[in-house]
N, C-alpha and C positions, 0 to 999 in steps of 0.2 A: 196802221189806221188809228190813229185817235177814240182811246176809251170814252164815255161819257157817263151819265148819271143812268142813265138806260142801261148801261152794263152792271151797274150795282147787281143788281139779284144775282148775274153770275157768279160776280167778285166774293159776293157772302159768300154762295154755295160754296165754294174752289176752298175759302177759309175755314169755314165749318168743317168741310171734308178733311182739310189739311191737320186739325187735329182730333180726327179718328182716330182708336186704337185699330181698327180695322185696316191692313195694312193694301189689301186690296183697293177701298175708298181711297186712302192716303198716298197712296204713290201716283197712281194718275190726278191728284188734285194739286199734288207737287212742283209735278210736270208743266202741270198747265199755267199754274202759275210764274212759272219759269220764264215759258215762253212768253206771257202777258207783260213782265216787269219792265221790258224795256220801249214798252209803247207809251207812248203821250199820253198824258190823261190816268195812268195807274195808280201812280200815288198820290192821285187829289181823289180816286175813288176812295183809297185806304182809309183818308185822312176823312170820309164821309163815316165808314164802318165805324171808326174810332171815336167821332165826336156824336153818332146819332145817339138821340136820347134814350128811344124804346129799344135801345140794343146794351144798354147801364147794366143789368142783369148778366150780359155773356160776354164776358170777362176773357174766357179762354180764346173767342175770335177775336174780340178789340186787340187784347195783346199778341197775337198771330199778325194781325193785319199792323200792330205797332211796328214790331220785328220785322215785316217785311219792308216797312216803309223806310226804317231805317238802313237795312242793307242796298235798297235802291238810292237813297242819299248817298250811301260810300260809293255805289256803284255809276251811277249817272246823273250825278246833280251838276259836276265839274264837265263841261263843255268838252271833248275828245276827238279825235279824227277817227278812233275806232267804234264809236257810238255816235247816234244823234243826241243825247242827254235829254235834257226838258228843257223843254222852252221857256224862255225870260216871261212869258204871261203867265203860266203855268206855275210857275216859282214863285212870283211877287203874291197869285193865289195862295199859295201854301202856306208861304210866312205869314200872311197875314191873319189864316187861318189855325195858325200853331199857334199864335200871339192872342186871340179868343178862345181858347180852349185852355183857360191855365188851369182852372178846378177840376184838376182830373182827379175822382177819389179814389182809384185803384193805382197802389203804389209801384205797384212795377211795370205799368203803363206811361205811370207819371215820369219812373225815371227812366225810360226807353225814350221817350217823347224829349225827354230834355239832353240825353244822347245826342240825338239825333238833330236839336238845335244846337246843339256847340259843334258839331260836324258843321250843319252851312254856315255857321257865324265864322266859323275857320276860312270859310272860301270868300264869303259874299261880305263877311264888316271891315271896314265902315262901305265900303264905297255903292252896294246891291243891297246895304240894309242896315241905312245910318239912323233908322230909330228904333232900333233894334234895344239898345239899353233905357232910352228914353221912355218907350211903352212900358217895360218891364218895371223901370225907376214912378212910370206913375201910378201901375195896380198897386205898388206897392203901401200906398195909403191905403188899401182895402183894410178895415180892420175882422177883416176873417182872416182865421188862423191858417187855415188849409190852403185857401190861396198865396197868402204869404211864403208859408214853407213850398209851395210848387215852385214860385220863384226864386227861391233860395236856392232850390234844387237846379234851376235854371241854374242863375248866376256860376255856382261854384263849379258847373261844367263847363260854363262859357270859359271860364277864368282859367278853367285846368289848360283848355284846348287852346286859347291864342298865347296865355306863357310858354306852349311848346314851339310855337313859330321860331324860327331864327333868323331869318333874313334882318338885316339893320332895320329897313322900312317897316316891317313888322314885330319889332322889339320897342321902334320908335312909337308907335302905332297903342301897344300894349301901356307902355309909359305914359300915353299922355292920357287913358282914360282909366288906369287904377291907381296911379302917383301921384305927385308933386310934379312939378318942374323944378328943373336943374338950376340952384345957384350956385355960382363959381365960390371957391374960397380964394374972395380978393386978401384977405389980410388976418396974419395970424400969428398968435403969441405964444412964445416957448414955452410956458411956464404955467401957464390957465389951460382949462376947459375952455378959450374963446370961441373956438369952434362947433363948440355945443352950444352957446347961450343964443345964437343966433339962429334958430328952426327955418326952415325950409317954411314956403306958404300952406296955407291948410288943404290937408289933403282930398281927395275925388268925395261928392256926395256920398259914393255909395258905401265910402269907408265907416264914413259920421254916421251914415241909418243904420249901417250893417252891428254898426259897436253899440248906437243907442239902445236897436233892439235885444240885441245882447245881452246886456245888461239889466232892460226891461223884463225879458222873459228869465232872466236869472233869480229875482227879486220875484218873479211867479213860480219859479220853480222850488223854493226853498222853502217858502211856507208850502206848499206842495206835500215838499217830503216830510215836514213835520206832521202835516194830516195823515198823511199814511203811514209813518211810523207810529199814533197813536192808533192808527188801524179804525180809523174811521167809515163806516158805510158808507155815508152820503159823498163821499168823496168822489170826482168825475174823472176817474180814471183816465179815460180813452181820450177826454181833451188835454189832458194833464199828458200822455204822454207825447201828445202830436206836437204841446209846446215845448218838450225836451227837444223832439226832431229836431225842430225848427231852430231850438238853439244849437243844438250840436251842427249842423249846417253850416250857421254863422260864423260856428268856431274854426270851422274847414275856411270859411271864406276870408275871414279875419286874418289867417295864416297863408292863404296865398296872398293876396294882397300885399303883407306886410314881407313878406318874402321874396314875391317875384316881380311885387312893384317897384320894389326901391333897388337901386345899384348898393349891392355890400357897401357898408360902412369905412369895411379895414382897405377900401381903394378909394372911395369919394371923400373919407372923412367928412362926410357930414352926416350931423345927430339924424336919424332916424326917431322921431320923435314919439310916434305910435308904439313905439318896444317901450318906453320910460311908461307911458299912458296905462298899455294893456299887461304886461305884465304882472305888476302888483296885485291886479285885480283877479286875472287867472288864476295867482297863487292862492287867494284868496276863497275863489269857487271853488278849490280841491280842498283845502280848509276844511271847507263848510259842509263838503259832501261828504268824504270821508268819516263822521260820526254815524253815518244812518247806515254804514256798514253793514254791522251785524244785525239792526233791525229787519231792514230788508232780506238780507239772507235766509231769515225764516219766514215771511209773510208775503214778501211781493217779487220772486224772480227776476221778472219782466225788468222792473226799475232797477233791481240790483244789476242786471246786466249792462242798463244804460250806466247807474253810477259808475263800475269799472270800466266800460270804454271810455267816458268822459273824462275819468281822471287821468285812464293813459293817456288818452287822447292831449289832454291839455298839457301833459308835461311833456309831451313829444310835440308839442306846438312851442312852447318853452325851450328845448334844445334847439329848434329849428333856428328861433331867433338869436340863438346866443350862437349858432355857428353861422349864421348868414350875416350879422352884423353884431360882431362882438364888443366893438367898442358903446355902442349907443346898450347892448345889456350891460356891459360894464360899468354904470353906472350905482354909485353907493346901493340907492333905495331899489334899484333892482336884482342886482346881482347879491347883494349882502343876504337877504330876506330866503332869496331860494336856494341859494347853495348852504343856510342853515336851516332852511326844512327839507333840504334831500339828507344832509348829514344826521338829525335827530333821527329822519324815518328810519336810514339804514344803522342806526348805532341803537336807535331805541324805541322801535315801532311798538305803538299798540301790538294785542295780539290777535286783533284782527288783520291788521295790513301786514304782518309777518306772514297770515297766508296770501296776501293777495301778492303775488309772484311779479306777475306782469307790472305792477305797479311802482313793485322794490327796484325790479330790472330798470326804469326810466330813471328811477331816482339817481342809479348808479351810473347810468349810459351819461348822466348831464354830470355827475360830479366829476366823471373820466371826462367828459368833453369840455370842462373847466380847465383841470389841472394841466391838459396836456395841447391848450387853446395856445398858437403861438404869438397871437397879439396880447398875452398877459405873460409872456417871457419877459426878460431885463436884455433892452439891445445891447450887443457888443461893438457898437462902430463907436467911432471916436467924430471928435470933430475938426477940424482944421482948425490948427491956432489963431486969432486974431480975426476970426472970419464970424460975423456980428448977423448975419442972412439965418432966418429962420427958415428950415426946410420941411416937405412933407415929413419925412424921414424925422427931425426933431419931433413935430407933432406926436406921432406914431410911439415915439418914443416916452415923452413926457406922458401920454394918455396910457402905454403900458404901464410907466411906473406907477401911477396911483391907481388902477386895476390891482398890482402887484402888490400895494398897501393893504386895498382892502382883504385881497385872497390871505395874506400873511396874517392880517386881523382874525379872519375867521377861522383859521386853523393852526393858532399857535400848537407848540411841540406835542403839549399834553392831548390836544385833541386829533392829532394825528396817529401820534403812539393808540391810543384808543380805538380808533379807527381801522387802525391795521388789527389789533388784537380782536376786536370783532369781526371781521373778515375773515380770519383765520379760524378761530376758537367756532364762529356761528355759522358761516355760508361756506368753508372750505369742509366740516366735517359733514360725511357722508350721513344719509336721514335711515332709518329702518325700513322703508320702502326701498330704497336705495339697495341695502345690503339683501333685501330678498330678490328683488331683482335680478342682480348678481347673482346670487344664487340660483336660481330659474333659468336664465338665460344670460350667460357671461358674454357669450361675443355679441347679443343685441346690445349690452350693457355697455363694452366697451365702445362701439359704434355711437351711441347715445351722450358717453361721455366725454371721447378725445374731438369727433369727428364734428359737433355742431357747432353751429356761427353762434360766435360768443353772445352775439346781442340777443339772445332767443329761449335763452333757460339763466337762470338767478344763479346756480354756480359758475357755469364758466364768465358770466359777464362781473360775478366778485372779483373771480381772477384777473381778469382785464381791467380792472380800478386798481386793485391790489397791485398792480405791476405799472401803471401809472404811478399811484402813489409815492412807492418802491423809487421810481425816477428823479420824481420831484421832490423827495425829503432824505435828508443823507441821514435822518438818524432815524430811520426805520428798522435799516443794517442790523444794531445790534439787538432792537426789540425780535428780530427774526430767529437770529441766532440763540436768545434766553428760551423765547417759546422753542425752540427746537430741542434746546438741551433739558429744558422741563418736559418735552415729552418723551424723548429717550430712556430719561431717568425713570421716568413715572409709567413705563412699559417696557421693562426689559424681557418678559419671556409672555408669550401668547398660550393662553388656555381657552379663551373663549373672544367672541366679540364686545368688547367694554366698552364704556368711555374714552379710555387712555390710550387704546389700541385706535380708534379712532379718531383723537386729539393729534395722535402719532401720524397719521395716513396723511390728515389736513397740515400738519407743520412739515414732511416730505414733500408735498405738494407747490407750499410754499417757499421752500428753498430748490426747489427746481426752476420754477418758474423763474426766479431773477440770479440765475448762475454770474449774470456777468458783473453782478453789483457784489453779489455775496461773497463774491471770490476772496473781497478786501476783506474778510472777517473770520472767512473757513477756509483750512486747507482739504482740499480734497481728496489730495492724498491719506491723509488723517483721519479722514470720516471714511473712505472707503476701505482702509486695511482696518478700520475698529469697526467701527457698528453697522456700517453696510452687510462687507462680509460675514460680520457675524449673524445677521438675518437670515440671510443663503442657506447656514448650516441647519435651519431652523424648520422642518417637514411638516409642520402643523398644518391641517388644511386651512383654516383663519389665517396662515400668513399669507393667503393668498393677498390681503390686503396692502400688506406692506410689500410683499414683493411685488408686486403691479407698479407701487412708487417708485422702488428700488429700479425699477426698468423705464422707469420715465427720467428718473435720476441720471442714470447711467448715460440717457441719451441727451440730454438738453445742457450737461456739463461737460459736453465732448471736447470743447475747446480747452476744458481746464487740466484734461488728462493727457500727461508727459510721458515719455520715454518709458521707464521701468514698469508702470503702473497700463499698461496701454494691454497687454497681452494678458494678467488677471482680469482686467474689464472684459475684454472678449470673450475667455472663459467663462464669466459669471454672465453674460448676455447671451450664450449657447446654454447654459445650464436652467437658464430660466425660458428660454425656448423651448425645452423639457420635459417642463413643467404639466400636470394634469390640466390646469385653469386656463379656458382658452382666453380669458382676458388677460391674463397674465404672459401667454406667447403673443398674443397680437402686441401687446404692448413692448415684448423684448424683441419681436420684428423690429419693429418701425424704428428703436432708439438702434439696433442693427445695421440699419438701413442707414442712420445716420454718423454711424461711424464708418461706413466701407465710403460716404460720397465725401467724406471729411476730407480735407488737403493735407490734414497729416495722418493720412489713413496707413497702419502700417501691414504691405502685402508680406512682407518678410515675419512678421509675430502672427500672422494670421494664415498664412499656407496651408499650415499643417492642418488648421481646424476646419479647411475648407469641407472634406467629407463629410464630418458630422452634423456640421453647419446645413451644409444640402440635404442632408436626410431628414433634419428636423423641419425644414422649411417644408419639404416636399410631404411629413406625415402632418402639418400645421394644414398646406392647402388640400390637403386630403380630408382633414374635419371640420374644415368653416364652412358653414350653411349658406349667408346672406351674400347677398349683390356684391356689396362693398369689399369683401373678403373673398369672393369666390369668382372666375372669370368664366367658368362653364356651367351646363345645367347635362346632370346625369339622364344620356339615354343609350336603348338597349340598342345591339348591333352594332357598339360602338367602343373601340376599346377604350373603358375607362383610364386602364395603365397608362396609355396615348398622351391624353387628354394632360392627364397629371403632370407628368413627365412636361410636358411642351408649355404649360402655366406656372409651372415652378420656376422652368429656365426662364422664361419670360419675366417672372418676379426677379430672381438674380442677374439678369441682365439689367432692369432697373437700378438695382441695389447698387450694383457696381458702377455704373453711370459712364463717366470718360475713363474708366479702369475695364469696359467690358470688352476690349481685345483680349484679356485673357483667358477668355475661355470660347477664342474663336473655334479652337482646334476641335471644342465640340459641339459647336452650337454651328457651324456650317454644312458637316455630313447631314446633319439631323434637317435643318433648313430644305436641302439641298433632295431629300429624299419625298420629305412632306409637301412640299409646294407642287402639289398636282391638280388640274383639274376634274380628276375623276376620282380624287379622294373624298371620302364621306363630307356631308356638309359639316357638322358638328367638330370634325378634325380639320376642317380646311378652314375654318372660322378660327380658330386656336393659334393653328398655323399662321395665320395672315395676321396674327396679330402678336406672335414672336417676330415677324418679319418687322412688323410697325416696329415694335420697342428697340430691336437692332439696329433699326436707321436711326431711330431718334438718339442715341445715344454713343453711336461711332463714332470717331473723331476723321475719321480720315474713311475713303468709299476705296475699299479694299475690289482687286479680281474678281470674288465670287460673288458678291454682294452686286456686283455689275451685271454679271452675267443671268443674274436671278429675274432682272427687267422683264424681258418678252413673256412671263409666267401670267402675266397680269392680262394680256389681251384675252388669253385662253378663258383666263376665271370668269372675266367679266363679260365676256361671250356666252357662258354658260348659266350666268345670273346675277344680276344686278343686284342682289342681296348683299353684295360685300362691297358695295361702293365707299360708302363710308369710309372704311378702313383701308381701300381701295387709293382712294383721295390723300390720305395721309401718308402714303407708303409712296404716292408719285410725287409728292411733295417732300419727300424726303429725300426722293433720288437728286429732285432740281437744284435744293438748298445744299447738298451733303456734296453732288457728282458735278455741278457747275457744267462749263464747258465740255467738259469728257464727257460726261453723261451726254449730253445735246447730241456732240459730233456722234458716238456709237449708235443713241436712241432715238433720232430726232423721228425717223419716219415711224420707229414703233409709238410715243410720244403721240403724234399727229393721227395715226391711225384711233388708240384708246380714246383719244378726248373728240373725236369724229363720232366713232361709236356711241357714246354717249350723252353728248352734248346733240338735244332734237328727238332723242330716244326715253329720257327717263323726266319722270316726276319733277315739279319744281321743288321738291325735297332734293334729289337726287342730284339738279342742277347748282344747288349752294352750296353744296357738296366739293364741288368742282372747279367751278366760278372763279373761288380763292385762288386756285392753283394758275388759271390764266393768267391773270395779275400778277400773280409771281415771276410766271415768265415772261412778260412783258416789262418787268420791270428790271429782268435782272439781264434780258437779251432784246432790246427793243430794235434794233434791226434784222437779226434773225427770226426772232418766232412770227412776227406778222404772218411774213411771208408763206411760213412753213404751215402755219395754222389758216390759211384761208379759208377753207371751205369752214371751221366752225366761226372764224370771225363773222363773216354773211351769216351761221345762223343765229350768232349775237343780235346781228343789225335784222334781222329779221323779229327777233323774239321783242325787241324795243320797238318796231312800228307796225305790229302788229296785235289785234288778240285784247281784251282787255285785262287788266291788271289787278282791280277791286275788289272781287267778287273775296278774297282771302291775302292776308298779310306776306303768305311764302312767295303767288305771285306777284306782288309788290316788290320783294325783295330780290326776286329774278331781276326783272326788269331794271331795276334800281344798277342792284351788281353789273349787269351787262352794260350799261350804259356808261358806268364809271370806267370799265377796262376799253371800251372804245372812244371815252375822252381821252384816258392815256394813251392809247395807240395814235392820235389825231394829233395830240401835243408830241411827244416822241420821234412820231414816223409820217408827219404829215402828208406826203405825197404818197406816201403807200393807199391812207384810206380816203385819198381825195382820187385816186383812181380804182380803188375798188370798190365805192360808192359808183362809180361813171360804167361797171361793169354790166352788162345786159344780162350776165347769166345770176346778177341779184336781183336785178328789177322781175326777171321772170317769176325770183321764188319769192318775193316779196307779192306780186300778181296771184299764185300760189295760196299763198295765207290770207288771202284776203286785202291786200295794201292797196289801195286804187289813188291816191293821192298823186297828184301830177305837179306836185312842189318839189325842187330838187332832195334829195336822198341827205343831205348833210344837212339840212334848213329842217329836214323833220326833227333829226339828230336833236337839233338845238332845241326845238321843243319839249323835247323828253329830257336833255339837260336841267331845263330852266323849270318842269315840270318836278323834276326829282329832286334838286338839289337842299331840299328839305328834308330828305328822309337819310342821307349820307354823313359819315364822318367827319371829321375835320380837313384830313390829310385829302379825298374825296373831291369835298367843297372846293379847296384849290385846286383839284385837276379839270374840275367842272369847269371853274372861273377862267382856269388857264386854255380852255376847247373853244370856250366862247371867245375868251379874246381874238383866238389864232380866227374864229370866223368872220371878224368883224373884217380881213382881209379880201371874203372873196369877194370876186366882181361880180356881185348880183344885188342889185337894188331894196329887193329884200328886205334885205340884211337888215336894213334902217328902221323899217316895220318892227324890229325886232331888237333894236338899239338900248333903249331905256332900261328893259328886263335884262341884257345882257349887262348892261356899268352899274344896276344896281345888285346884281350877284355879283358882281366883280371888287366892286366896294364894300359890299358885306365882308367878303371875305378878307379883304384888305386889312380891314378895321376892326374885326373880329368880333364876332357877340357876344350875349352877356351868357351868364354861367347858367345852367339849367339843375333846378329842382324836382326830385318827385316827390307825391305827395309823403312816403315815408322814409326819410333820410334816415340813414343809420351808417354810421362807421364801417370802411372796410379793410380797420386796420386787423393786424394779425398779431394775436395775442401773444403766438412763440415766437420767440427771437433768434431761433437756433439756426445758426447759415444752412441755407437748403442749396444744392446745387443747380443749375440751371441746365435741361441738357441741352448736349452739341447742336440738335438741331433748332432748338429754341434760339439760342444763341445764333445762328446764322441766322435763321428768320428774322433776328431784331438787326442783326448786320444790313440786310436786302433792305431792311425797312430804311434806317437809317442813310443809307446809300442811295435810296431813292431820285432817280435824278430829277426826280419833282420839285424836289426841296431844293434844290439848286438852281432853280428859277426864281427871281424876282416877279411875282406878278404885277406891282407897279411898272416897274419896265416896261414890261411885255404887253400892258394894257396900254401905257406911251406909245409905244412905237405903233401898234395897233392902229390905235385912232386916229397917228397921222397917215398912217397907210389909208384908212377909212376916208379920210378926209379928202386924200389925194385922188383917191378912185372916183369919189361922188362928188366930189364940190359943194356947189350951193343945195344942194337933195341932204349933204352929210350936216350942211350948219342949218337949216331949216328942221332937219330932223334934233338936231339939241335943243336948237330952240324950245323945243315942247315939251322937253321935260322938266319935270315940277323941282320950283326954285330948292326946297328943300333936298331931295334928290341932286342934284347940282351942287351944292354944297357938300356934299358930303364925297362926291366923287373929287371936287375940289382937294379938302382933308386929304382922300385918301393918295393923291397921286402928289402932295404937295405946290399946288398950283398957285400960284398969288391973288 
C-alpha cells in the first residue's frame, strides 16, 4: 500500500526517533523505516520532510531524511525483478521536486541531494530526464551565490557519475553533452603543427559558463584576499568564503570536462583547445594565491586552509591535463611557464612555500610526469626510403621533437645539475624531527620512511623525481659521485649527529636509488671494500644513520655484486641484522631478502651462514611490535615460542622464494604436526599462514603438500574465521596441483565449496568466488558437473534478493554472474541442462523467485544489468554469453536484441579510458628486481591461457546473428529495424560490415 501525505507525521516521528541517542528509541525507529522504504510514496514523504520550510532548523531530521532518500534511490530507483521499485509517476514528481529545491542552505543535506541526483541521472539521463541539464543551466542565471554554488555541486556530481559509465552508447552520450564533436584529421603536414591550427568547434555552453564564472569569481577572490590580509573588520567573510567554495567547485568541474570530455590528444592527434586556454590562467591563480600564505597563517586559518587546498588542487589539475592531453599541454605557452614555475619552487622556494609540503610535492609530481612522458621522448622509428606519405606516427614524431626542444631549453645542463644538488642536499637530508622520531620509535620510523607511497610525502617524492632526472640526463652521474666523495671526505668518523653526517646519509641514499646507472661511474667492489666496510667497523650509536643506508645500498646494488664479493656482503648484512637499532635491522632484513631471491644468489656462500641468519631473523620477529613487521598478537594460554617459530619460518620461506624447497625437511614435519582443527585459534591461524606461504612459493606439488588438503574441511567446519587464508590455500592447490590435485581431491573440493557457498556472508563469498572462476577456466569440462550444487546456488544468488543495499552484495551478484557467463561460453550444453533442472526451480521458488520466464533469459537480464560493474575480461565473457543467447529458440530473445548488440559492439570497439578524481602515478620508485612468487606466475599463466582470450567475439556474434535470423525470420528483421541508426552504425563498424 502506497504512503501518502497523511503518513507524513508518522514518517517525521520515525526520523526524529532515528537520531535519538537512546537505543531503545532509535532501534525500533530504524526497523520501522527499513520496513517502509520499499513502499511506494516513501521517497515522496522524505522529500516533503527535506523541503518543509517549517523544519528548516531541524537539520538532523532533514539530514536523516536525505540519507534515507539517497539509499532508497540506490536500492529501488531502477526497476528490478526482485522489487517493485518506484512508479514512473512518483519518479517524475521526485525529479521535478529535486530541481525546484536547489537553494538548500545546509551543506551536508545539499551534498547528499547532489549525490542522489547524480545517481538518478546515471539511470534516467537522457531518456527519462532529458531536461535535467537545461533546467540547471536556466537556474545558473540567478545572481544568488548560494544557488549557483549548489548547482555547481550538482553538476560536478553528475559529471563524475556519467563519466564512469562504460558502454559505448553511454560514452557517446557523455561526449555529446560535455565536449566537442569529433572532427577527422583530413590532412596532415609532417613538419608543422597544422593539426593544432584548426581547433575543434566551440565547446558546450557548460564549459564556457563554468570557465567564465571561474575567472569572474577569481577577480572577486583576489581583492577579497587583499582586504583580509589588511585585516579589515568590515570584510564579509561568510559571503567571500561561499564564493571561494563555488570557485573551487568550478575548478573541479573544468577538470572533469577537459579530462573526461575529450579523447586523449595522444590518440586523436586533435588539439584540446581548452588546455591552452585554461592552464596559463590557472598557473597565474596559483602565483596570485601564494603570497597570502604567511598573512593568512596568523590571522585567517579558514582561508589559509582554502588557499592550501586550492593551490594543491590547481597543480593536480595541471598534472591531470598534462597526463591526459600531453601534446596540447606541450604548447610552448603552457609547458614552458608551468615547468619554469615548478623548477623555481623546488630549487628556490620562499620560506613559507618551503613549509607548504603538499604543494611542493605536486610541483615535483608535475616535473616527474613531464620528464618521464613518453610523448615527449624522441621517436626511434625511421621512414621507408622514397615514401613521401605522412603518417600519424610522423606527426607524433614531429610534435614530440618540438616539445623536446622546449624542455631542453628549460632544462639546460646547469639547471639539471642545480636541481640534482638541491634534491640531494635539501630534500634527501633528514630533519631534526626525523632524527627525533627515529630515536623514540625506530620501527615506526622505518615503516614511515621506506614503505610509504612516494607521492604522499616530500622526501620519497623528491627521491622519485631524482630517479627520473637521473634516467633522463647523463650529466647527473658525475654530479652524484662528486657529492658522494665530498660527503665521505667531509665525515670520516662519527661522534655526534651533525650536518656532515646527514649529508653523507643523503648522498648514500642518492647512490642507492640509481645503482643501475651509477655503476658506470663507481665500482661497487672498491666502494664496499673501502668506505662501506669501514663504516661497519664503527659501533658508535649515531652510526645507525649511516648503517641504515649501508644496508639499503647492499640491497639495491645486488645486481652489481659479483663472485668473491657476495659472501662478504652476506656477512655484512647479517652483522647489520644483529645491531641494536630496529630500523637498521629491518632495513638489513629487507636487503637480505633481495639477495636470497636474486637469480645469482649463491647457496654455497650462504649455507653455513644460515643458522646465525635464522637466529637473527627469529630475534627480529620477536622484537618488532607493529602490524607491518609482526604477524601475531601475544595471547595467554598459547605458546608464544611456537607462534614466533611459525612466523619466523613463514618469513624465511618467503625470503627463499623459489628456493624454499631446501627447507622442506624442516618445514613439512612442522606443518604436519600443527595443521590440526583442534589447535588453539592463534596457533592455528599462524599455522595456516605458514601453509599458505609454502604453497605460494612452491615450484612443484610434492606428496606431503597434497596430503594436507583434507585438513581444510575440518578447519572450516569448525569456523569460517579462517576463510580468507583458506581461500588462498585452495587457490594455491588449484594453480600448483592442476589435474593431479583435482583427480585426488575432487570430492573434498566440492564438499568445501558447498560448505561455504550459501552459508557465509557476502564478504566470505567474495573470497571464494574467484576460486570457482579459476576452476572453470582451468577445467571447463570437468568442474561444472563436479560443482553442480554450488553452480545452482550461484544462479539463486543472481536471480533472488536485492543487491543494492551495499556494495558487497552487488559485487557478489556480479562475480556470480561472471562465473555463470563463463560456464555458458565454455560448456553451453551443461548450463542449458542445469537451468532446466526442476530442483533448481524449487531452490529459486524457496528463495522467493516467482518469475515464469526462462531462467536463462532471467540471467540475460542480470548480465545486461551488471556489465557496467566488471573488468574488461569479464565484459568480453558477458558479451560472448549474450551472443550465445541469440541462438535460443525463444522469441523473447528478440525483445533484448538491441541491448545485447549494444553490449557486444561496446566490447568489440572498446571504451574510453577512465580517470579518477585524484590521479596519481603507480610507478614504483624502487627498481630492484623482485621475484614473482611461483603461485603468482601460475596465476598469470592461467589468466593468459584463458580460453575466452582465444575466442573472437566478432566471429561469434556474426555466426550467432545468422543463427538468430534463421530461427526467427521476419521477426528478427523487424527487431533489427527498430535499432537506433547510431547503434546500427556501431554494429556495422564492429563487424566490418559494408
